[in-house]
N, C-alpha and C positions, 0 to 999 in steps of 0.2 A: 557671539563669543562673550562670555561674562567674566569681567575682572574680579567679581566677587568670588568666583571659584578659585582663582589663583591665590586670593588672600586667605581663604578658609581651609583649602585643601592643597597641600603641596603635591608635586607631581608623583612622588612615591606613594603617598596615601591615596591619591585619586586612582592610580593604576592598581594598587592593592585592593581597593574597594570594588572596582569594576571586575577585577579578577575573581574576587570572592562571590560577586553576584552571578557571574557566568558559571563559576564552578559549582554552584548549587544544582545546576542541571546534571552535571556528571555525577555528583554525589547521589542525586535522586535515583540514578540508574544503577550505579555500581555498588552502592552501600548495601543494597537489599539482596544482591545475588547470593551471598552465603546462606540466606534464610530460606531459599527455595525448598530445601529438603524438609525443614520444619513446617513450612506452609502446606506441603503435600500431606504431611501427617495430620495437621490440624483440621484440614478439610477432607480427610479420608480419600486422598487421591493416591493412586498407586505410585510406587517409587520410580517406575519407568515412564510415567505419564509426562507428556510435554505440554499439558494444558496450562501449567504455571508460567510458561514462557510468554503468555499473553500479558503478563504483568509488565513486561518490557515493551511489547508491541503496541499496546493501547496507549502507553505513555508517549511513545514517539508519534502516534497518530494525533494525540492532543497537542503535542509540541508543534507538529506540522500545521494543523488546522488553525491554531491560535495566532500564528505569526501575522497573517494578513489582517486579522481583527485589531491587533494592537497598533499596527503601523499608523492608521489614521487617528487613533485615539491619542497616541503620544505626540503627534504633530499638532493636534488641536488643543489638548488640555495641558500639555507639558509632560516632562519626563517624570517628575516626582509623583504626581497623582497616578499615572499609569503604572509606575514601578510598584507602588504600594497596593494597587489593585491586583497586580500579578502575585506579589508576595503574600497577600491575604488569601487569595484562592489557593496558592501553593501550600500555605500552612494549614488551612482548613481541610483541604483534600488529603494532606499527609496524615492528619489526625483521624480523618474518616477511614483512610486505608488501614491505619493501625487498629481501629476498632471494628474492622469488617467482620460480620457474622458469617459470611459465605464468600466463596471465590468470585461469584458473579458481582456481588456488592463491591468487592475489592477492585475488580476491573473497571467498574464505573468511576470509582473514586480515583483510580490511577489515571484515567483519561482526563478527569478534571484537574488532577495534579499537573499533567502535561500542559493543559491550557494555561494554568498559572505560571508554569516555568517558561512558556513562550513569551509572556508579558515581561518577565524579568530579563530574558535574553535580548529581546528586541529593544527594550529601553536602555539596557546597559550599553549595547552597541551604539545606539543613538547618542548617548552621553559622550562616548569617545569621539564621534564625528563632530559634536558640538565644540569640543575643546581643541582638537588637533586637526591638522590638515597635512596633505602630502606626505613627504618622507617621515615627518615626526609622528603622524598618525600610524604609518606602517611600523615604525619602531615600537610605538606603544602597544599596538595589537600583537606584535611578535612576542613581547614580554608577557602580555596577558595570556596568550595562548600557551606559552611555555609553562606558566603557573597552572592554567586550566588542565594541562595534560598530566600534571602530578596527581590530580584527583583520582583518575582510574587506577593509578598504580597503588595508591594508599587505601582507597575506599573499601575494597573487599577485606583487607586486613582489619580495618576499623570495624566493619560489619561483623566479622568473625569474633572480634573482641567483645562486641556488644552481646552476641549470642552466648558467650562464656559466662556472662553475669546476669543475663535477663532473657526475656521471651523474644521470639522473632518479631513481635509487634513493636518492640522498641527500635528495631532497625528502621521501620517506617516512621515512627514518632520522631526519631532523630532528625528526619527531614524537616519537620516543623520547627524543631529547636534551632537548626542551622538557619532556616529562613528568618526566624525572629531575631536571632543574634545579628545576622547581616543587615536586617532591616533597621535595627537600632543603630548600627554603625552608619547606615545610609542617611540617618537624620542629619549628619554633618554635611551632607551633599546639598548645596543650594540648587535651585532650578538652573539647568544649563541651556535651556532653549530660550533665546531672546524673544520677548513678547512681540516684537515686530515680525518675527519669522513664523508665528503661529498661523496655521491655515484653517480653513473651514472644514467641518466634518462632512466630507463628501466622499461617500464610498464609491461613487461613480468613477473617481480617479483610479480606483483599484481595477475596475473593468477595463478602462482605457490602457492601463499598464499591462494587464493580462493580455489584451489584444496585441500589444507591442511585443511581449514575450513570445507568444505563439506564432507571430508572423515574422520573427527574426530567426533565421535558420541557425545562425551561430549560437544564439542564446538557447534556443530549444534543443539543439543537438547536444551541446555539452551538458545541459541539465538532464536530459534523458540518459546520457552516458553515465553521469554521476549517480543517477537513480539506480541503474543496474549494478554499478560498482558497489553501491551501499547495500544492496540486497543480501549478498553473501555475508558481509561483515555483521549486519544487524541480526542475521540468523545465528551466527556464532555467538554474538553478545547475549542473545536471549537464551541460547541453549548451552552456554559455557558451563554452567553449574551441573546440568545433567550429564554433559560429556565427561567432565573431569571427575565429578563425584560419583556418578553411577556407572558409566561405561568403563572408566579407568580406575575406579575405586580409590580416588585420591581426594576424598572430602577434606581431610585435615590439611592437605597441601594446596587446596584450591586457591586461597588468596595469593599465595606466592606464585603459582603457575599463571594465574590471571595477570598478576603484576608484571611478570616477564613479558607477556604479550603486549600489555599497555605501554611498557617502557620501550618496546620496539617501535610502536607507533610514535612515541615522543621523539625517538632518534630519527625516524623518517621525516617527521615534520621539521626538525631542526636542520637536517641535511638539505631539505628542499630550498631553504633560503639561499644556499650557495649554488645549487643546481639551477635555480630559476634566474640567478644573476648571470650565469655563464651560457645557458642554452635557451634558444628561442622556445617559448612556452608550447607552441603547437608541436614542435619536434620532440620536446621533452615528454609531453603527455603521450604522444604516439609510442615512443620508445619504452617508457615505463609501463604503459598498458600492455605492450607486447611481452615484457618481462612478467607482468602479472598473469597473463594467460599461460605463459610457459610454466610458471610456478604452480598454477592450478592444475595443469596437466601432470606435473610431477606428483602432486598430492593425489590425484585420481589413480595414477599408476601404483603408488605405494599403498593406497587403501585397498585396491582390488587385489594386489599381490599378497595382502595380509588378511584376506577374508573380511574386509570392512572395518578392521580395527588394528591399525599399524602400531608398532611399539610407541610408547608415550613420547620418547625423545625425538623420534622421527616425525611424529605428528606435530609436535611443538615447533620443530625446526621449519617444516614446510609452512606452518601457520605464521611463524614469524616473518618469513619471506613475503607472504601474501599481505599481511597487515602493514609491513614496512613499506612496500611499494604503494599500498593504498593510501597511506599517510602522505605520500608525495603527490598522489593523483588528486585527492579531494580539494585542497586549496587552489590548485591550478585549474581544475574543472570550473570552480567558482569564478576565478579571475577571468577566464576566457568567456564564460557565459555572460558575465556582467559588463564586459568591455564595450559592447555596442549600446548599452542602455541609457547612457547620458543622463538627462534630466529626470528620468523615472527610476534611477538606480535604487533608491531606498525601497520604493514599493515593489519594484521588480525583484529585489533581493528577497523580500518576504514571500513573493509568489513562487520563485524558484526553490526557496527553502521548503515551502509546503509540498511542492512536487517531489523533490528528491527525498525528503524525510518521510512523507506519507507513502510515496510509492515504494521506497526502500523498505519501509516497515511491512508493507503488504507482500512484497517479493520475499522478504525474510521469513514471514509467517508461513508462506507456502512450503519452505524447507523445514521449518520447525515441526510441522504436522507429521513429517515422515521420519524424523530423527528419533529412533527408538533404541535399537540395540547395536547400531553401527554408525560410523561417521560418513558412510558412503553418500547419503543425500547432501551433506554439507559440501563434500569435495566436488561432487558433480555440479552442485549449485554454483560454487565459486567458478568452476570452469565455464558453464553455460552462460552465466551472467557476465563473466569477463569477456567471452567471445562476442556476445551481443553488444557490450559496451564498446569494444574495439571496432566492430563493424560500424556502429553509429559514429564514432570519432572519425574513421577513415572516410565515410560518406560525407560527414559535415565538413571536414577539411577540404575535400575535393570540391564540393559545391562552393565554399567560401573562396577558395583559390581561383576558381573559374570566374566567380562574380567579380573578384578584385582585379585580376590581371589576364584571365583567359589562359593561364599557364597550364601545362600538363602536370597535374598534381602527382600522378603515379610515377613520373620520372624523378620526383624528389624523394621517394621512399628509399630507405627508412628514415 
């Protein structure tokens, strides 16, 4: 813990800066969504093509694969050098994406952009752990996440405004502008890692932590459940522009429609704080996941009853129910997965993050490939992935209950 931090940065500025650092990831994703139509035109891709959705998928893959790499670096060399390594790669890759001569080049640049964003995310979270502990850290992270959730609400509108005055390339270039601006602000942040706490650069510790993750049934179970729960959402995220702009012919209203969905997630996240305080997490996850599956079944029924394309208002309503419940599930999945990790929590968090972000991106891309002229694949994907996630949770909770007390888990349902 560094007293220098307290003198140079007050609590509000510290939390504001960390929020801005973490929000760069959300902006990197959502700011560019309104530009997909122009990208298709620029690279001579048909309006119905879903190949542009890879712009989102490969970013998440970079974000997933980068986290385990930055963990040991930030513990060995400190938060500031690692932060600026991530910000530099973030900025350079954003500029490269903006200058892309082809879609293939763009996808490579976006993957590198994701790698840079992973460094910013890992380091920013570590800074919060350095300064706060216990309930104070929980309160700080809650505020940071509430600020973070504003980005998806506003980003598509900002991206659409950029398109009104300039090329689609400027939506990507703006990612570099944001990173540079936040990086300049971060110059005020002193090193938060005490020199006595710096470890050696031993990537073997990552292998040992990975062994712990894969051998701990609770951690592995909830991580896999979270992966499948992410699959449907990441597919929607990547395909949202195609769905609203092309299938529903709502290109002009896309930022507002996407903002409504994002706001629902924000409300779900905020409501989770109260729910988690009143209901046991295992029971809460089980009940909410059952609701998630039920809502996905409703979506499938409405889609099939309307030949693959239900009325826009009905589609949005069912989607809001799904993402709202998912916003409750994700933080609780993470909390339950990390509960047994103890001394390897930091490294284990990076590993589980890699699994659910990378795996979720792959599962989402499976759906992206077949979303063309209906939303049926998305609805079925939500349902199938939701059922698999529920089965994993039920199996995990039964095994953990039997290991802990030998009780009859099935008698405790729901």
